[in-house]
C-alpha positions, -999 to 999 in steps of 0.1 A, spaced: 350 -4 -163 348 13 -129 317 31 -136 300 -1 -151 309 -22 -118 298 6 -95 263 6 -114 260 -31 -111 267 -30 -73 241 -3 -71 217 -22 -90 223 -54 -69 216 -35 -38 185 -22 -52 173 -53 -64 177 -69 -29 159 -38 -14 129 -45 -39 129 -81 -29 125 -72 8 97 -47 -3 77 -72 -20 68 -109 -17 71 -117 -54 89 -100 -82 94 -112 -117 125 -108 -139 104 -86 -163 93 -62 -135 131 -58 -124 142 -54 -159 118 -27 -163 125 -9 -131 163 -8 -137 162 -5 -176 182 -35 -184 174 -69 -201 158 -99 -183 192 -118 -189 210 -92 -169 185 -96 -141 191 -134 -142 228 -129 -138 222 -104 -110 199 -131 -92 226 -157 -96 252 -133 -82 229 -125 -53 224 -162 -45 261 -169 -48 267 -141 -22 245 -162 3 213 -143 -3 184 -167 2 163 -161 -29 136 -186 -36 125 -190 -73 88 -199 -78 84 -212 -113 59 -189 -133 56 -164 -105 89 -149 -99 115 -143 -70 111 -138 -33 134 -140 -3 134 -167 21 108 -162 49 123 -142 80 152 -129 59 154 -90 64 176 -62 75 186 -52 110 158 -57 135 137 -25 135 101 -31 139 68 -11 132 33 -18 143 8 -20 116 -7 14 124 28 31 123 35 13 88 0 25 75 7 60 86 40 60 66 23 45 35 -4 74 36 23 100 43 42 88 11 11 94 -9 5 129 4 42 138 2 43 127 -35 18 156 -45 47 181 -32 60 201 -61 96 197 -52 109 166 -72 140 159 -49 120 161 -19 95 134 -31 122 112 -44 141 112 -13 111 103 7 101 75 -17 136 61 -14 133 63 24 99 44 25 112 18 3 141 11 27 117 11 57 94 -15 39 123 -40 37 123 -42 75 87 -49 79 74 -81 90 59 -100 62 24 -100 76 25 -61 80 44 -57 46 15 -75 27 -10 -51 44 11 -20 38 14 -29 1 -24 -34 -2 -29 -2 14 -5 17 -9 -27 3 -37 -61 14 -22 -53 50 -13 -54 78 -38 -48 116 -36 -71 137 -55 -82 174 -53 -115 187 -38 -129 221 -35 -146 215 -3 -136 232 29 -111 217 52 -125 185 73 -112 166 101 -119 132 116 -104 105 139 -114 74 121 -86 69 96 -64 45 115 -93 22 125 -106 23 90 -71 16 76 -69 -15 99 -104 -27 88 -96 -24 51 -64 -45 52 -77 -71 76 -112 -74 57 -131 -66 90 -168 -57 88 -172 -23 105 -201 -8 120 -205 31 117 -226 58 128 -232 82 97 -247 115 93 -253 125 57 -257 160 42 -295 161 51 -282 156 88 -300 122 88 -283 96 109 -279 60 101 -262 29 115 -244 8 89 -224 -23 86 -199 -16 59 -169 -36 41 -140 -10 36 -126 -12 2 -106 20 -5 -96 55 9 -96 85 -11 -75 113 0 -88 149 -12 -67 180 -7 -90 189 22 -110 157 32 -109 119 34 -135 97 19 -139 60 24 -154 39 -3 -170 8 11 -196 -19 3 -227 -8 23 -248 -39 34 -278 -14 42 -278 -1 5 -262 -33 -10 -237 -14 -32 -207 5 -29 -210 41 -11 -186 69 -5 -184 81 32 -169 113 44 -149 105 73 -157 138 91 -194 126 91 -189 93 106 -194 97 143 -187 64 156 -166 35 143 -167 -1 155 -144 -26 138 -159 -58 144 -145 -95 146 -164 -108 116 -145 -108 84 -159 -104 49 -147 -118 17 -123 -96 -4 -139 -80 -34 -129 -91 -67 -123 -58 -82 -94 -34 -80 -98 3 -72 -89 13 -110 -117 -13 -121 -142 3 -97 -138 37 -113 -138 23 -149 -171 4 -140 -189 30 -119 -177 63 -137 
């Protein structure tokens, strides 16, 4: 009985953490994550509500916490939150499972205290960043933070780019995704000069200007892009 109750309390705490991490979660998503039935999740949600947790149920969509409800007041800027998300994806490639697990749990807790606007952008960035291997030599750049901001805020960006043939062009781009290789960063963006998606190596971007003009979000996920173009 004690073990069962301890597990339930642990699950309730974890559900609350998950609700503070994302805007909306369905009972099915929570049931899958904690390996329980949806009926158990329904009971857990009722328990949290009876304990005074302000959970809002959106019919046909899922559960969310009432606006402004969060853990103790620690705040992060958008750039700080983006750095944490990107670091998490890099660390997940570490071969020590205990280390990656601990870091992921820490990031989950940190997400719960982000402001809702920054939390949405952090979640978007985590969906649009992948880490893959590349045999090229190590490259460096100073544009990642600005491009992360442009990506999550849908801001048109003007770049000065030098290609492999050492030809320089100035382009207006719509940042879509960031790909981290073992040695280098690549930006996937809609290039208005070429009227198509293009990859840009960050170490070849010599100047970056995030403009005030916004672009319409592309109706495609990163996974759908790879399926369509590769």
